[in-house]
Every structure is written in C-alpha cells, then in structure tokens.
N, CA, C and O of each residue as an XYZ file, in Angstrom:
512
protein
N     -80.313     31.994    -16.730
C     -80.345     32.817    -15.761
C     -79.772     32.121    -14.413
O     -78.933     32.621    -13.664
N     -80.286     31.095    -14.291
C     -79.531     30.581    -12.844
C     -77.855     31.091    -12.991
O     -77.432     31.671    -11.991
N     -76.865     30.924    -14.156
C     -75.553     31.122    -13.927
C     -75.367     32.377    -13.685
O     -74.338     32.752    -13.123
N     -76.523     33.397    -14.147
C     -76.243     34.490    -14.163
C     -76.417     35.592    -13.016
O     -76.139     36.790    -12.961
N     -77.320     34.175    -11.620
C     -77.848     34.365    -10.539
C     -76.425     34.116     -9.585
O     -76.291     34.782     -8.559
N     -75.098     32.848    -10.102
C     -74.857     32.653     -9.079
C     -73.819     33.895     -9.695
O     -73.869     34.853     -8.922
N     -73.012     34.123    -10.712
C     -72.859     35.291    -10.970
C     -72.455     36.788    -10.228
O     -71.361     37.324    -10.056
N     -74.361     37.365     -9.736
C     -74.184     38.087     -9.454
C     -74.200     38.132     -8.024
O     -74.227     39.172     -7.366
N     -74.178     36.543     -7.401
C     -74.092     36.731     -6.287
C     -72.018     36.806     -5.332
O     -71.464     37.206     -4.308
N     -71.765     36.212     -6.435
C     -70.277     35.728     -6.198
C     -69.181     36.423     -6.543
O     -68.026     36.170     -6.198
N     -69.774     37.819     -7.632
C     -68.899     38.642     -8.490
C     -69.599     39.815     -7.903
O     -68.683     40.451     -7.383
N     -70.284     40.213     -7.774
C     -70.830     41.120     -7.168
C     -71.496     41.452     -5.914
O     -71.862     42.473     -5.332
N     -71.509     40.298     -5.741
C     -71.981     40.457     -3.470
C     -73.684     41.034     -3.262
O     -74.141     41.754     -2.374
N     -74.366     40.406     -4.443
C     -75.479     40.816     -4.856
C     -76.302     39.586     -4.393
O     -76.505     38.639     -5.154
N     -76.909     39.641     -2.742
C     -77.609     38.599     -2.421
C     -79.285     38.529     -2.953
O     -79.946     37.638     -3.486
N     -79.575     39.849     -2.545
C     -80.912     40.190     -3.444
C     -81.208     40.363     -4.792
O     -82.349     40.548     -5.216
N     -80.043     40.298     -5.580
C     -80.938     40.717     -6.889
C     -80.198     38.904     -7.344
O     -80.570     38.385     -8.397
N     -79.430     38.338     -6.639
C     -79.265     36.865     -7.650
C     -80.967     35.993     -6.648
O     -81.991     35.450     -7.064
N     -80.659     36.168     -5.866
C     -82.339     35.312     -5.385
C     -83.155     35.737     -5.839
O     -84.074     34.999     -5.485
N     -83.692     36.729     -6.644
C     -84.782     36.871     -7.890
C     -84.377     36.342     -8.858
O     -85.158     35.795     -9.637
N     -83.036     36.367     -9.064
C     -82.498     35.302    -10.503
C     -83.163     34.230    -10.201
O     -84.315     33.984    -10.561
N     -82.691     33.771     -9.747
C     -83.465     31.810     -8.767
C     -84.617     32.104     -8.986
O     -85.014     31.655    -10.061
N     -85.273     32.619     -8.478
C     -86.503     32.834     -8.531
C     -87.348     32.521     -9.889
O     -88.181     31.704    -10.281
N     -86.791     33.412    -10.267
C     -87.043     33.559    -11.966
C     -86.978     32.100    -12.450
O     -87.856     31.284    -12.730
N     -85.181     32.038    -12.455
C     -84.912     30.588    -13.486
C     -86.087     29.191    -13.136
O     -86.397     28.325    -13.955
N     -86.626     29.305    -11.592
C     -87.928     28.529    -10.736
C     -88.285     28.518    -11.780
O     -87.797     27.866    -12.703
N     -89.724     29.649    -11.844
C     -90.747     29.608    -12.566
C     -90.397     29.625    -14.281
O     -91.247     29.036    -14.949
N     -89.293     30.207    -15.022
C     -89.194     29.550    -16.661
C     -89.163     28.076    -16.796
O     -88.729     27.569    -17.830
N     -89.710     27.175    -15.558
C     -89.576     25.672    -15.838
C     -90.787     25.160    -16.145
O     -91.622     25.704    -15.422
N     -91.300     24.340    -16.902
C     -92.323     23.425    -17.081
C     -92.914     22.577    -15.893
O     -94.060     22.140    -15.792
N     -92.065     22.473    -15.190
C     -92.641     21.998    -14.233
C     -93.779     22.685    -13.095
O     -94.429     23.708    -13.309
N     -93.839     21.831    -11.821
C     -94.929     22.667    -11.095
C     -94.030     23.197     -9.660
O     -92.992     23.843     -9.800
N     -94.661     22.774     -8.061
C     -94.333     22.643     -7.159
C     -93.932     21.450     -6.874
O     -92.756     21.199     -6.612
N     -94.546     20.880     -6.886
C     -94.838     19.130     -6.157
C     -93.984     18.190     -7.474
O     -94.271     17.042     -7.813
N     -93.156     18.845     -7.914
C     -92.750     17.477     -8.630
C     -91.574     18.930     -9.081
O     -92.134     19.948     -9.487
N     -90.223     18.939     -8.998
C     -88.685     19.750     -9.324
C     -88.218     18.489    -10.720
O     -88.408     17.275    -10.640
N     -87.657     19.150    -11.784
C     -86.881     18.468    -12.081
C     -85.247     18.334    -11.710
O     -84.998     18.979    -10.692
N     -84.535     17.926    -12.054
C     -82.810     17.646    -11.660
C     -82.421     18.788    -11.619
O     -81.840     19.078    -10.573
N     -82.568     20.037    -12.805
C     -82.265     20.993    -12.520
C     -82.290     21.984    -11.853
O     -81.362     22.747    -11.585
N     -83.893     22.044    -11.399
C     -84.865     22.999    -10.670
C     -84.142     22.853     -8.910
O     -83.820     23.678     -8.055
N     -84.124     21.068     -9.013
C     -83.318     20.786     -7.467
C     -81.649     21.645     -7.744
O     -81.306     22.136     -6.668
N     -81.074     21.798     -8.353
C     -79.753     21.967     -8.549
C     -80.116     23.798     -7.751
O     -79.677     24.384     -6.762
N     -81.011     24.108     -8.717
C     -81.349     25.634     -8.396
C     -81.890     25.970     -6.635
O     -81.629     26.954     -5.942
N     -82.530     25.015     -6.372
C     -83.042     25.076     -5.135
C     -82.195     25.034     -4.138
O     -82.471     25.292     -2.966
N     -80.538     24.524     -4.810
C     -79.201     23.981     -3.723
C     -78.609     25.042     -3.205
O     -78.007     25.251     -2.152
N     -79.009     25.960     -4.547
C     -78.045     26.947     -5.214
C     -79.016     28.303     -4.232
O     -78.481     29.303     -3.754
N     -79.896     28.103     -4.177
C     -80.550     29.327     -3.400
C     -80.575     29.089     -2.021
O     -80.684     30.083     -1.303
N     -80.503     28.053     -1.525
C     -79.982     27.677     -0.115
C     -78.846     28.079      0.227
O     -78.564     28.708      1.247
N     -77.983     27.645     -0.817
C     -76.736     27.774     -0.386
C     -75.879     29.509      0.093
O     -74.981     29.914      0.831
N     -77.232     30.241     -1.245
C     -77.264     32.031     -0.561
C     -78.014     31.716      0.550
O     -76.840     31.943      0.846
N     -78.552     31.502      1.253
C     -79.576     31.626      2.164
C     -78.262     31.223      3.867
O     -78.278     31.800      4.954
N     -77.304     30.042      3.391
C     -76.243     29.466      4.376
C     -74.908     30.433      3.828
O     -73.863     30.303      4.465
N     -74.918     31.050      3.083
C     -73.447     31.855      3.037
C     -74.170     32.894      4.339
O     -73.496     33.125      5.343
N     -75.999     33.637      4.148
C     -76.081     34.583      4.491
C     -75.984     34.483      6.087
O     -75.771     35.470      6.791
N     -76.162     33.199      6.580
C     -76.234     32.620      7.760
C     -77.640     32.742      7.846
O     -77.823     33.175      8.984
N     -78.650     32.620      7.339
C     -79.932     32.367      7.083
C     -80.423     31.103      7.578
O     -81.454     30.711      7.031
N     -79.778     30.135      8.772
C     -79.530     28.923      8.531
C     -81.029     28.154      7.968
O     -81.120     27.426      6.979
N     -82.302     28.607      9.041
C     -83.235     27.412      8.896
C     -83.925     27.939      7.604
O     -84.591     27.045      7.082
N     -83.959     28.905      7.052
C     -84.366     29.460      5.330
C     -83.429     27.980      4.723
O     -83.941     27.077      4.062
N     -82.104     28.040      5.111
C     -81.512     27.266      4.182
C     -81.665     25.420      4.284
O     -81.430     24.543      3.453
N     -82.114     25.377      5.563
C     -82.387     24.264      5.929
C     -83.943     23.653      5.216
O     -84.165     22.490      4.879
N     -84.822     24.752      5.129
C     -85.894     23.939      4.722
C     -85.614     24.278      3.091
O     -86.432     23.460      2.672
N     -85.159     24.774      2.082
C     -84.500     24.503      0.987
C     -84.339     23.503      0.181
O     -84.761     22.930     -0.823
N     -82.947     23.525      1.672
C     -81.922     21.635      0.625
C     -83.284     20.944      1.482
O     -83.950     20.891      0.448
N     -84.392     20.280      2.703
C     -85.475     19.689      2.766
C     -86.080     19.493      1.670
O     -86.097     18.328      1.273
N     -86.658     20.383      0.965
C     -87.983     21.210     -0.545
C     -86.827     19.887     -1.144
O     -87.322     18.796     -1.427
N     -84.899     20.158     -1.335
C     -84.637     19.322     -2.318
C     -84.581     18.333     -2.242
O     -84.745     17.611     -3.226
N     -84.366     17.943     -1.232
C     -84.819     16.139     -0.535
C     -86.110     15.483     -0.729
O     -86.339     14.276     -0.805
N     -87.367     17.023     -0.834
C     -87.733     15.890     -1.048
C     -88.603     15.698     -2.599
O     -89.424     14.859     -2.971
N     -88.186     16.513     -3.056
C     -88.337     16.902     -4.657
C     -87.144     15.863     -5.271
O     -87.031     15.758     -6.492
N     -86.151     15.007     -4.241
C     -85.787     13.477     -4.926
C     -86.050     12.453     -5.341
O     -85.953     11.706     -6.315
N     -86.655     12.634     -3.749
C     -87.846     11.359     -3.379
C     -88.829     11.013     -3.934
O     -89.332      9.901     -3.776
N     -89.271     11.893     -4.674
C     -90.316     12.317     -5.777
C     -90.429     11.819     -7.422
O     -91.396     11.480     -8.105
N     -88.534     11.981     -7.800
C     -88.212     11.552     -8.950
C     -88.652      9.938     -9.144
O     -88.427      9.034     -8.340
N     -89.405      9.823    -10.552
C     -89.259      8.498    -11.044
C     -87.555      7.800    -10.757
O     -87.366      6.879     -9.962
N     -86.607      8.359    -11.453
C     -85.406      8.431    -11.638
C     -84.782      9.168    -11.463
O     -85.119     10.301    -11.804
N     -83.438      8.933    -10.792
C     -82.159      9.986    -10.645
C     -81.259     10.245    -11.886
O     -80.477      9.295    -11.869
N     -81.069     10.740    -12.559
C     -79.938     10.533    -13.315
C     -78.778     10.744    -12.577
O     -77.971      9.824    -12.437
N     -78.528     12.239    -11.909
C     -77.523     12.662    -11.027
C     -77.466     12.004     -9.596
O     -77.967     12.695     -8.709
N     -76.931     10.765     -9.212
C     -76.927     11.222     -7.525
C     -76.441     11.037     -7.087
O     -76.274     10.091     -6.317
N     -75.600     12.407     -7.518
C     -74.666     13.220     -6.629
C     -75.082     14.300     -6.370
O     -74.392     15.310     -6.225
N     -76.578     14.199     -6.257
C     -77.208     15.504     -5.694
C     -77.661     14.670     -4.381
O     -77.796     15.399     -3.398
N     -77.853     13.663     -4.215
C     -78.324     12.847     -2.712
C     -77.117     13.861     -2.081
O     -77.261     15.008     -1.656
N     -76.204     13.263     -2.144
C     -74.918     13.842     -1.972
C     -74.817     15.035     -1.250
O     -74.473     15.260     -0.090
N     -75.226     15.835     -2.267
C     -75.083     17.151     -2.320
C     -75.660     17.661     -1.196
O     -75.198     18.284     -0.241
N     -77.351     17.075     -1.641
C     -77.922     17.973     -0.455
C     -77.807     16.960      0.995
O     -78.706     17.042      1.833
N     -76.839     16.178      1.168
C     -76.949     15.642      2.513
C     -75.794     16.398      2.793
O     -76.004     17.210      3.695
N     -74.439     16.423      2.258
C     -73.596     17.398      2.838
C     -74.415     18.483      3.475
O     -74.343     18.583      4.700
N     -75.312     19.446      2.694
C     -75.463     20.396      3.038
C     -76.287     20.649      4.454
O     -75.726     21.371      5.279
N     -77.261     20.236      4.702
C     -77.815     19.090      5.333
C     -76.983     18.848      6.557
O     -77.578     19.105      7.604
N     -76.117     18.545      6.643
C     -75.110     17.292      7.660
C     -74.587     19.123      8.105
O     -74.741     19.655      9.205
N     -73.980     19.738      6.884
C     -73.312     21.324      7.226
C     -73.679     22.447      8.295
O     -73.000     23.017      9.150
N     -75.377     22.570      7.815
C     -75.844     23.202      8.192
C     -76.438     23.425      9.738
O     -76.640     24.335     10.542
N     -76.592     21.852      9.598
C     -77.170     20.803     11.194
C     -75.516     21.416     12.122
O     -75.602     22.273     13.002
N     -74.410     20.915     11.791
C     -73.173     21.750     12.405
C     -72.951     23.747     12.963
O     -72.550     24.353     13.957
N     -73.652     24.179     11.228
C     -73.392     25.609     11.944
C     -74.796     26.047     12.940
O     -74.769     27.004     13.713
N     -75.796     25.299     12.780
C     -76.922     25.128     14.288
C     -76.606     24.794     15.128
O     -77.473     25.002     15.976
N     -75.366     24.089     15.721
C     -74.756     23.283     16.673
C     -75.518     22.190     17.173
O     -75.636     22.040     18.389
N     -76.197     21.186     16.125
C     -77.303     21.151     16.498
C     -76.174     19.374     16.144
O     -76.417     18.783     15.092
N     -75.361     18.934     16.861
C     -74.321     17.708     16.256
C     -74.866     16.380     16.527
O     -74.039     15.476     16.651
N     -76.353     16.038     16.665
C     -76.582     14.717     16.934
C     -77.016     14.728     15.213
O     -76.625     13.821     14.478
N     -77.855     15.854     14.707
C     -77.974     15.430     12.712
C     -76.998     14.913     11.959
O     -77.085     13.864     11.320
N     -75.785     15.840     12.037
C     -74.974     15.104     11.366
C     -74.013     14.181     11.238
O     -73.109     13.998     10.423
N     -74.425     13.579     12.303
C     -73.968     11.762     12.365
C     -74.851     10.958     12.056
O     -74.428      9.843     12.361
N     -76.088     10.870     11.515
C     -77.585     10.557     11.293
C     -77.313     10.399      9.375
O     -77.249      9.310      8.806
N     -77.185     11.838      8.632
C     -77.293     12.577      7.744
C     -76.063     11.939      6.757
O     -76.287     11.633      5.586
N     -75.172     11.834      7.188
C     -73.843     11.728      6.334
C     -74.200     10.166      5.757
O     -74.219      9.780      4.588
N     -74.480      9.398      7.029
C     -74.583      7.087      6.758
C     -74.992      7.410      5.474
O     -74.250      7.215      4.511
N     -76.468      8.043      5.330
C     -77.049      7.650      4.092
C     -76.815      8.168      2.994
O     -77.610      8.109      2.056
N     -75.425      8.887      2.933
C     -74.703      9.128      2.152
C     -73.862      8.405      1.252
O     -73.670      8.235      0.048
N     -73.147      7.806      3.185
C     -71.964      6.928      2.722
C     -72.498      6.072      2.001
O     -71.729      5.745      1.097
N     -73.817      5.354      1.959
C     -74.660      4.158      1.088
C     -74.323      3.957     -0.028
O     -73.753      3.054     -0.639
N     -75.007      5.520     -0.380
C     -75.063      5.834     -2.304
C     -74.079      5.333     -2.563
O     -73.942      4.247     -3.126
N     -72.678      6.557     -1.928
C     -71.429      7.086     -2.483
C     -70.523      4.937     -2.842
O     -70.038      4.430     -3.853
N     -70.779      4.306     -1.166
C     -70.317      3.128     -0.997
C     -70.385      1.920     -2.620
O     -69.543      1.236     -3.201
N     -72.155      2.253     -2.861
C     -72.974      1.577     -3.695
C     -72.404      1.568     -5.098
O     -71.909      0.653     -5.756
N     -72.648      3.048     -5.413
C     -72.499      3.608     -6.506
C     -70.398      3.870     -7.039
O     -70.031      4.340     -8.116
N     -69.672      3.503     -6.163
C     -68.610      3.971     -6.460
C     -67.752      5.345     -6.683
O     -66.654      5.573     -7.190
N     -68.852      6.232     -6.013
C     -68.239      7.682     -6.004
C     -67.710      8.381     -4.908
O     -68.151      9.070     -3.988
N     -66.038      7.768     -5.517
C     -64.950      7.968     -4.388
C     -65.116      9.648     -4.286
O     -65.128     10.222     -3.197
N     -65.222     10.237     -5.367
C     -65.350     11.643     -5.672
C     -66.041     12.561     -4.132
O     -65.742     13.615     -3.571
N     -66.931     11.638     -3.930
C     -68.379     11.619     -3.357
C     -67.931     11.589     -1.202
O     -68.364     12.107     -0.173
N     -67.010     10.774     -1.562
C     -66.441     10.207     -0.027
C     -66.398     11.102      0.852
O     -66.859     11.034      1.992
N     -65.671     12.246      0.205
C     -65.191     13.794      1.748
C     -66.312     14.424      2.211
O     -66.224     14.736      3.399
N     -67.522     14.767      1.570
C     -68.460     15.205      1.530
C     -69.532     14.753      2.423
O     -70.308     15.297      3.209
N     -69.269     13.436      1.976
C     -69.544     12.309      2.766
C     -69.493     12.186      4.379
O     -70.344     11.991      5.246
N     -67.894     12.421      4.373
C     -68.335     12.197      6.024
C     -67.367     13.667      6.562
O     -66.428     13.561      7.351
N     -67.659     14.523      6.174
C     -67.917     16.022      6.177
C     -68.118     15.830      8.091
O     -68.372     16.813      8.787
C-alpha cells in the first residue's frame, strides 16, 4: 500500500489518493500512534514529503516532528539513516519557510551521527 501511494503521487500526480493510501498503510500496522515502527516512520516521512511538494510546510513540519519524536521513543534504531533523513527535511522546511536559524542547528545533530557511524553518503544531506 505504501509503495502504491508513492506511485499514485509521482506517476499520476494524485496527492489526495496518495495521502489516503499512506493513511491506510499506517492503519494496517500493529503499533499504536504512541509508538511507531521504523517502517511507519518511513511512511510518516513520505506523507510529510507529499505536503512539502504541495507547499503545505506547516503540516509537513508537524509530520517530520512526529517522526522525530517516534524515533526518540524507539528502544533500538536499526536504520540510523532515518535520523539524517528527518533532520535534513526539517532543515529544508525551515529554509522554505525562511526561518534561517533552525537549519543551522538541525544538521549539527545529524553530522554528529554521520561522523560517529561513518555514514559518508549522508554527509551531503547533513550539510544542506
């Protein structure tokens, strides 16, 4: 369902149906809204990306923040690139909203993780 939502958005340029499919994908999971799995966090990020594409930056920022909060609640993070992905998108949204102070603080946190775990591929995203 999640991948169908992405195809619906990018192939058919249908934002509304894509968002409905992402919401359905989130409802199919076994976890609650209080604790998301890594897969559900990816879905939240994709939903936020949809809102970013539509220039609905406030809603996108809320969804990225929800994803960031969900990561902090996980007992163990298998895909540490999620942190970089969320921080990059939070900085990008702040930039689009012309809030130039936030983007400088967000990548600093991501750079610590990138350097610590030697994720050189994420270095570019972290220095956006």
